[in-house]
N, C-alpha and C positions, 0 to 999 in steps of 0.2 A: 502493501499498499504507500509505504513511503518512500519506495522506489517510484513508484506510480505519480506521486507529487510531484514528484523532484523534476519524471521526463515533462510532465504535464509543464509546470512554473518555463522550461527552459524554451515548448513550443513557443509560453505564451511572449516568453522574450525574446523570440525569433521575429515571432509575427509583427510584432513591434518595434523591431527594429528595420521590420521588414520597408511593413510603414512611413515610420521616420525618412528612414533612406528617400522613398519613391515622395515623400513629402516634401523633402527636400530639393531633390532632384527638379521637381517640378514648379517649386519657386526659384530655382536657377536657373530654367528654361524661360528662353526669350522667341516667340514665335511671329512671326512676320511673313503676309503677302500682299502681294500688289502692284503697282505700276511701274509697268516696267523700267521707264524712264529715270525712278530711283533705284531700281535692283540693283545695279553693279555699284552703287557708293555704298549702299548699305550692306553689302556681301561685303565690300575694303574696310566700314568700321568693324563688322563682326572680328574680323580677322585681326586685327588690331587692336581690338578690346582685350582679345581673348587672350593676348600677348599677356596683358594689366591683368586678367580675371579669368584664371582658366577652368573656377566651377562654374563659370555662365557655358549653358551651353545653349547652340540657334537653332531654327529652325527656319529656314530663309525662303519664298518660291515666290514666284511672275503670276501672271494672267488677269493684270490686269488691273487698273486703276476702281473701275468697278466690282470686284473680285476682293481688292483692297477692301472697298470701303461695307461692302453687304459682308465680307468677316471677322472686319472688326464691330460693326453692330451688332450679327448676333455672337459676338462672342468666340466664335470659330478661333480668332491668332489674338495676340496682346497687341500687339501693330497691326494695322493697316496701311502700305505704302500711297499714298493718294499724288494726283500731278495738274487736280486743274480746280478752280478755284468750288471752294466748298459752297454749297448749294442752300438754301434755307429751308427748304425741306429735308435735308442732312443734317442740319442744327436744331430744327424740329425735334426728330428721333435723338440726340442725344447725342449728337457727336462731341469728342473733345479734340484736339489739333494742335501742331505747333509746326510752323514752317522749321525749315533746317537743309535748304538750299535754294541757287534759281535754275533751274533750266530754258528749254524753249525748244517751239518745233520749228521746223524747217519746211519747206515744199523742194522733194524730193524727185527728179529722174534720171532716165539713164546714160549713163556715160555714151553710148552707145547711139544714143537722140542725137536724126540728123537737120534738126533745128539747134538745136547747143551754141555754136556761137554765136548767131544771132539773139536767144535770148540770155546771153548773159551780156551782149552790147545795150541792149534796153530793158530785158524782166517782167516782169504782169504785174498788171494794178491787182489790190483788192478787187475788184469788179472783175477785174479778168479771170482771177480765180474764183472769184462764185461761178463767174456765167460757166467756169468748166465743171467746179467739184456740188453746185447746188443746181442754181438755174438749168445748166445745161444747153442753156443757148449758144454756146461756144463746143463747136462736139468735132470739131478736124486741128490739125496747128497750121494750115497753112491760115484760116480763119483769123488767126491772131497776125500777119502781117499782110493783112487784105490780098491775099492767092486767095484762088480760086480753091475750092475744096478739094485736098484729095488724103492727102493721109489724117487717117483719125486719130483722135485722142483716148488710149486707154486710161481711166479711172482707178485709181487703186482707195480703197479703204481699208478702214477696221472694221474683221467680223467681230473684235468682243470691244465690251461698253469698257469706253479707256480714256484718258485723261489727253492724251496726244490729240486721239477725233475730237472730243469736248471742245478744247481750245481753239484748234484749227478751225471748226464750225463756227465757235463763236466771233473771231476774228472775220468770218464770212456774213458777219449777220445769222446765223443759225444756229443747229442742234446734232448731235451728231449723228440721229436719225435724217436728219435731211441730206447728208453727203451721198450722194451717187458713185456707185463703183461696186468694181466688185469685192467685195468682201473676204482679207486675208486675217490667220489671228497675228499676235502678236506682232511689235516692233522690228525681229530679223524676221521676221513674214516676209512681209511691207516691203521690207527694203528690198530680202531677196527677191520679190517676186515682180518692183520696180526697174532693179539693175537689169536684168534680162530679156525685159519687151521693152525695146527702143522707141516704139513710141507713150509707151506708160505713164503717171506722173501720178506721188501719194501725196506725204507728209511723214515723215521720221524726227521722232527725238534726236536731238543736236547730239549724243552718243554712238547712234544707231545710222548714223549718217560721215561721222567722222574715227576714223582712227585718232584716240586719244595719245600713242604712243607717240608716232608722225608729223601727227595734224594735220594729215591729208586729208583726203576723202577716202571710204571706201573703197574696194575697186569694185569698177563698176556703178557706183554711185554717184549724182553731180547733184551739186542746189542753186532753184533758181532762183537767180537775185531777185529782191521785190523791192519794186518799183517805187516806194512809199510818198516821193512828194508827183508821180503817177507826174512827170513832164514827157516821158515816151525813153527814157534812156536811166540806164543806169550811171550819176554822176559820182564823182570821187567820196565822195561822204558814205555811200550807201556799197562804195565797191571794198566790202571785206569777207566775202565766202569761201578764200582759196587756202585762206589756213583756220586753224580750228580756233586759234590763241586769238586770232583777225575778228571771228567773228564771237568769241568769249569777252569778248573786249567792249563789244557792240552793246552787247547784251548787259553787261556792268554797266555803262554808260546812257542804259536806256535808249542806242539810236535804233537798233533794232525792232518791233515795233510791238506792243502786249495787246491781245494776247494772248503771241505768238508766246512769247518768254513769260514763263512765271514761277511762281515758290509751288516749293514740292516738300513734303506734308509727311510727317506718320500723323494717324487717326487713331482712337477706341471711340468703344462705349462708356462713357464720362472717363474722368480722369483716372490711370493706370492705379494699380491698390499695389501689384506688386513689384517689391525694394531693387530686384533685379532688372525690370522694367524701365524704372525711373534712372536707376541709377546710369543704363544705355541714355537712356536721352539725353541726360544733363551730360553725360559725355563726348554727345557728337554733339552739342549746342557749344561746347568749350574745346578739349582735348581734341577730341576729332574733328573739328573746323581746318585744321591743318592740311587733308585731305582731303577736300571740295576741288582745288585748283587742281591738283595730283591727278585726282580721278575727272577731270573733263566739265568738271561743273562751273555755277560760280555763289562766291559766297553771301549769301542776307548779309546787310548793312545791320553795322554794331549795335546800334539801337534796339532793332526787332529781335536780334540773337536777348539782348539785355533783357526784353518785355514777356520773350517766348520762356527762360531761364525761372522770370519771377511767375510763370503762368507754374511750371510743373513744380517749384518749392512752395508753391497756397497751401495750402491745406482741405 
């Protein structure tokens, strides 16, 4: 009987130890999903953070901003990665957010586009992009140059709910569902699709249009300059697309138009309660900011960073 009692106590101890270990593991795990735009930076942050905090584990997945918001509001993840302006309806559902960095959406075409040299000289205006992506009143490349329609424009968009599509559509005066074209899943898929179609046009987050290591555009991808002042040509102050560094500087200086340039966020259902999550967010807004430019993003201004840090620290 005494032996059985000892065994029973031993089993209880093992079970309690297992339960505590599981609880500890769960508390030290940070789950994140969402925007492809923010994914590379968050992966870099997680890698660097773990060097200082090896006890913390990360589960990070892409899937688009729509998935990030949905997962966060459902409590399926600790944090959602989000890449467009937060809507009133989302705020009404109790979403909590902090801004982390700034990125932009750029209009992309194939490097084999037969009109590439002309497009680089004249660019396209906001209204011309709208005519291609939303109104469908321009259906051929030739129409843009006042010539007889011959080569049709192949329009590509995102099939998944995402910040890039929402941001690009907002710039054109619509919503993601207003964008026409063949739906492609994910930012990498969209960049690949347009690169392989000489008559294609799409839009991508900057890090999927440019190689952050070389500063050049990804193989097969080109970026159409935006004729912001609509004078029919790309002026010197609008000509910053040849290198990633120049584009990032234009975004930072506010030369590249908004809303294609926008803040990227972490979102959650109410303020996170897990210490590991809050500590990680604070780190991204402080020590983690050193990796923002290195990863190909534009830093948020210091005053906003301070405001977000205060938001995280509020009880």
